[in-house]
C-alpha positions in Angstrom: 46.6 -15.9 7.6 43.5 -18.0 6.7 41.0 -17.4 4.0 38.5 -15.7 6.3 41.2 -13.3 7.5 42.1 -12.5 4.0 38.4 -11.8 3.1 38.0 -9.6 6.2 41.2 -7.7 5.3 39.9 -7.2 1.7 36.6 -5.9 3.0 38.3 -3.5 5.3 40.4 -2.2 2.4 37.3 -1.8 0.3 35.4 0.0 3.0 38.4 2.4 3.6 38.5 3.1 -0.2 34.8 3.8 -0.2 35.1 6.2 2.7 38.0 8.0 1.0 36.0 8.3 -2.3 32.8 9.4 -0.5 30.9 6.3 -1.6 29.5 5.3 1.8 25.9 6.4 2.6 25.8 9.1 5.3 24.3 8.0 8.7 22.3 10.9 10.1 20.8 9.0 13.0 21.3 5.5 14.2 20.4 3.2 11.3 19.1 6.0 9.1 20.9 7.1 6.0 21.0 9.7 3.2 23.1 9.2 0.0 26.9 9.4 0.0 28.6 12.7 -0.7 29.8 11.5 -4.1 26.4 10.2 -5.3 24.8 13.5 -4.2 27.2 15.4 -6.4 26.2 13.3 -9.3 22.5 12.8 -8.7 21.4 15.9 -6.8 23.0 19.0 -8.4 22.4 22.4 -6.8 20.5 23.8 -9.8 17.9 22.2 -12.0 17.3 22.3 -15.8 14.1 24.3 -15.5 13.9 26.4 -18.7 11.3 29.1 -17.8 9.1 28.2 -20.8 6.2 30.6 -21.2 2.9 29.5 -22.5 1.2 31.8 -25.0 -2.4 31.1 -23.8 -2.4 30.0 -20.2 -5.4 28.2 -18.8 -8.0 30.5 -17.2 -10.6 27.9 -16.1 -11.3 26.2 -12.8 -9.9 22.8 -13.3 -7.0 21.9 -11.0 -4.3 19.2 -10.7 -4.3 16.7 -7.9 -0.8 16.1 -6.7 -0.5 12.8 -4.8 2.4 12.6 -2.4 3.8 10.2 0.2 3.4 10.8 3.9 6.0 8.1 4.7 9.7 8.9 5.1 11.8 5.8 5.7 12.3 2.8 3.4 13.7 -0.2 5.2 16.3 -1.9 3.0 16.9 -5.6 2.8 19.8 -5.3 5.2 17.7 -3.5 7.8 19.1 0.0 7.2 16.6 2.8 6.7 16.8 5.2 3.8 15.6 8.7 4.6 13.4 9.4 1.6 10.0 11.0 0.6 9.2 12.8 -2.6 12.1 14.2 -4.7 11.9 18.0 -4.6 13.0 18.5 -8.2 10.4 16.0 -9.5 7.8 17.9 -7.5 8.8 21.6 -8.0 9.9 21.7 -11.6 6.6 20.4 -12.9 4.8 22.7 -10.5 6.7 25.6 -12.0 5.4 24.6 -15.5 1.8 24.0 -14.2 1.8 27.5 -12.6 3.1 29.1 -15.8 0.4 27.2 -17.8 -2.3 28.6 -15.4 -3.2 25.4 -13.4 -3.6 25.4 -9.7 -2.6 22.3 -7.7 -4.2 20.7 -4.7 -1.9 18.5 -2.6 -3.1 15.1 -1.3 -1.6 12.4 0.9 -3.3 9.1 1.9 -4.6 10.3 5.3 -3.8 14.1 5.2 -0.5 13.7 7.1 2.3 16.1 6.0 4.1 15.4 2.8 7.6 13.9 3.2 10.3 15.5 1.0 13.9 14.4 0.3 15.4 17.6 1.7 18.9 16.4 1.0 18.0 16.6 -2.7 16.8 20.2 -2.6 18.7 22.3 -5.2 20.1 25.0 -3.0 21.2 27.3 -5.8 17.9 27.2 -7.7 15.9 30.2 -6.7 12.9 29.2 -8.9 12.5 25.8 -7.1 13.0 27.4 -3.7 10.4 30.0 -4.4 7.7 27.5 -5.6 8.6 25.3 -2.6 8.0 28.3 -0.3 4.6 29.0 -2.0 3.5 25.4 -1.5 5.0 24.7 1.9 1.7 25.2 3.8 0.0 22.8 1.4 2.7 20.2 2.0 2.3 20.6 5.7 -1.5 20.4 5.6 -2.5 18.4 2.6 -5.9 17.0 1.7 -6.7 13.4 2.5 -7.2 10.9 -0.4 -9.3 8.8 2.0 -11.5 11.8 2.7 -11.9 12.6 -1.0 -12.8 9.1 -1.9 -15.3 8.8 1.0 -16.9 12.2 0.7 -16.3 13.8 -2.7 -15.6 11.3 -5.4 -19.2 10.2 -5.9 -20.3 13.8 -6.5 -21.0 14.2 -10.2 -19.2 17.6 -10.2 -16.0 16.2 -8.7 -14.6 15.1 -12.1 -15.2 18.6 -13.4 -12.9 20.0 -10.7 -9.7 18.3 -11.8 -7.8 17.9 -15.0 -5.0 15.5 -13.9 -3.6 13.3 -11.1 0.2 14.0 -10.7 2.5 11.6 -8.8 6.0 12.8 -8.3 8.9 10.4 -7.6 11.5 9.9 -5.0 11.7 6.4 -3.4 9.0 7.5 -1.0 6.4 7.0 -3.7 7.0 3.3 -3.1 5.9 3.6 0.5 2.2 3.2 1.3 0.9 4.5 -2.0 1.1 1.2 -4.0 -0.9 -0.6 -1.2 -3.5 2.2 -0.7 -7.0 1.0 -1.8 -8.3 4.6 -1.6 -5.6 5.7 -4.1 -6.6 2.7 -6.3 -10.2 4.0 -6.3 -9.0 7.5 -7.1 -6.8 6.3 -10.0 -9.7 4.3 -11.5 -12.0 7.2 -11.0 -9.6 9.5 -12.8 -9.2 7.1 -15.6 -12.9 6.5 -16.0 -13.5 10.3 -16.0 -10.8 10.9 -18.7 -8.3 12.8 -16.4 -4.6 12.8 -17.3 -2.3 10.7 -15.1 1.2 12.2 -14.7 3.9 10.1 -13.0 7.7 10.5 -12.9 10.7 8.4 -11.7 9.5 6.2 -8.9 6.0 7.8 -9.0 4.7 5.0 -11.3 5.0 2.6 -8.4 1.8 4.2 -7.0 -0.1 3.2 -10.1 0.0 -0.4 -8.7 -2.7 0.7 -6.4 -5.1 0.7 -9.3 -5.0 -3.1 -9.3 -6.5 -3.2 -5.7 -10.1 -3.4 -5.0 -12.1 -0.5 -3.6 -11.8 0.2 0.1 -15.3 -1.2 0.8 -14.4 -4.5 -0.8 -13.0 -7.4 1.2 -11.6 -9.2 -1.9 -7.8 -9.3 -2.2 -7.6 -8.7 -5.9 -9.3 -6.3 -8.3 -10.8 -9.2 -10.2 -13.7 -7.4 -11.8 -11.7 -5.4 -14.3 -8.4 -5.3 -16.1 -5.5 -3.1 -14.8 -6.4 0.3 -16.2 -2.9 0.8 -17.7 -2.6 -2.7 -19.3 -1.2 -2.3 -22.8 0.3 1.2 -22.1 3.9 2.2 -22.6 5.7 4.5 -20.2 9.2 5.4 -18.9 10.2 5.2 -15.2 13.3 4.9 -13.1 14.8 1.5 -14.2 15.2 -1.5 -11.9 18.7 -2.1 -13.2 19.8 1.4 -12.0 18.1 1.0 -8.6 20.1 -2.3 -8.2 23.3 -0.4 -8.8 22.6 2.5 -6.4 24.0 0.7 -3.2 27.3 0.4 -4.9 27.8 4.2 -5.0 26.2 4.7 -1.6 23.1 6.4 -2.9 21.1 3.7 -1.1 22.2 2.1 2.2 21.4 -1.4 0.9 19.4 -3.3 -1.6 15.8 -2.2 -2.0 13.0 -4.4 -0.5 11.2 -4.6 -3.8 11.2 -3.2 -7.4 8.1 -1.6 -8.9 8.9 -1.8 -12.6 8.6 -5.6 -12.8 5.3 -5.5 -11.0 3.9 -3.0 -13.5 5.2 -5.2 -16.3 3.5 -8.2 -14.8 0.2 -6.2 -15.1 0.8 -5.5 -18.8 2.7 -2.2 -18.8 5.7 -1.8 -21.0 8.6 0.1 -19.4 10.3 1.7 -22.5 13.7 2.8 -21.1 16.8 1.2 -19.8 18.5 4.3 -18.3 17.3 7.4 -16.4 18.6 9.8 -19.0 15.8 12.4 -19.1 13.3 10.6 -21.2 9.6 11.4 -21.3 6.7 9.6 -22.9 3.0 10.1 -23.5 0.6 7.2 -24.2 -3.0 8.4 -24.4 -3.5 10.3 -21.2 -0.6 8.7 -19.3 2.5 11.0 -19.3 5.7 9.7 -17.7 9.3 10.8 -17.0 12.3 8.6 -16.1 13.8 10.7 -13.3 15.0 14.1 -12.1 16.7 14.8 -15.4 13.3 14.5 -17.1 11.5 16.9 -14.7 11.7 19.9 -17.0 10.6 18.1 -20.2 8.0 16.1 -18.2 6.5 19.3 -16.7 6.5 20.9 -20.1 5.0 17.9 -21.9 2.3 17.7 -19.3 1.5 21.4 -19.3 1.2 21.4 -23.1 -1.0 18.4 -23.2 -3.3 19.9 -20.5 -3.5 23.2 -22.5 -4.3 21.3 -25.7 -7.1 19.5 -23.9 -8.5 22.3 -21.8 -7.1 25.6 -23.2 
């Protein structure tokens, strides 16, 4: 037996062991994968940590929250496999539960108004609160507002900034698809920052903040050279690159990711303040962040309390 045969045998043995342990990503269609059974048990429990916090003086005004979601579903990994992604339901719904309790309505937006994509495999099937709020918002997810339309038609209106209190970007790897390259989203984020709105981003949601470094849609320039990145000098927490690089080893991802957002934010002057996704949250001025699904409850609560302190 030559060296290549030994290597092939070792690989077969390892692949068989991964299958036995449930560490192989699950192929749902040709070339399209969801996480392995073992990684789902660890990373996508059937019940969330939503704690039913009640807010003594809920908001009674007209300001709403803009929820920016992805309309793209598949991330093509370095090896060509496609990851069936979208926005993570826990990172969407648990904050929505807190916003509702705190008295804030939420408008849903995608880049062009196409339906929101959701990581349905991460839906916590035993969590009635999450399933109920998902049902309430399902029509909005299927027929969202268009960021492009808002930027073109509404953003210049002097009353538009009075309509909203915050821009909320949930995670899921889908937040890395389309949003970071969307010039309309960049214009929206800069508008929100200039008008003193809160920016709320969790897990992979901060990837979308990269859009704020792009020029406006009506500019032909490649870079946003006329101003600094709006979050330069800020600290935040997000899903760590080091953990994303480990995810293929447990079959959560079907291969190495095509790029990593944290290092791009750091290149623009942002400090990512966490090494693990252990449920951490952080507020720096009007930027509120969370590091992953475990942070969804505290992130939602921190955001709701900050909004009530500002507008209550």
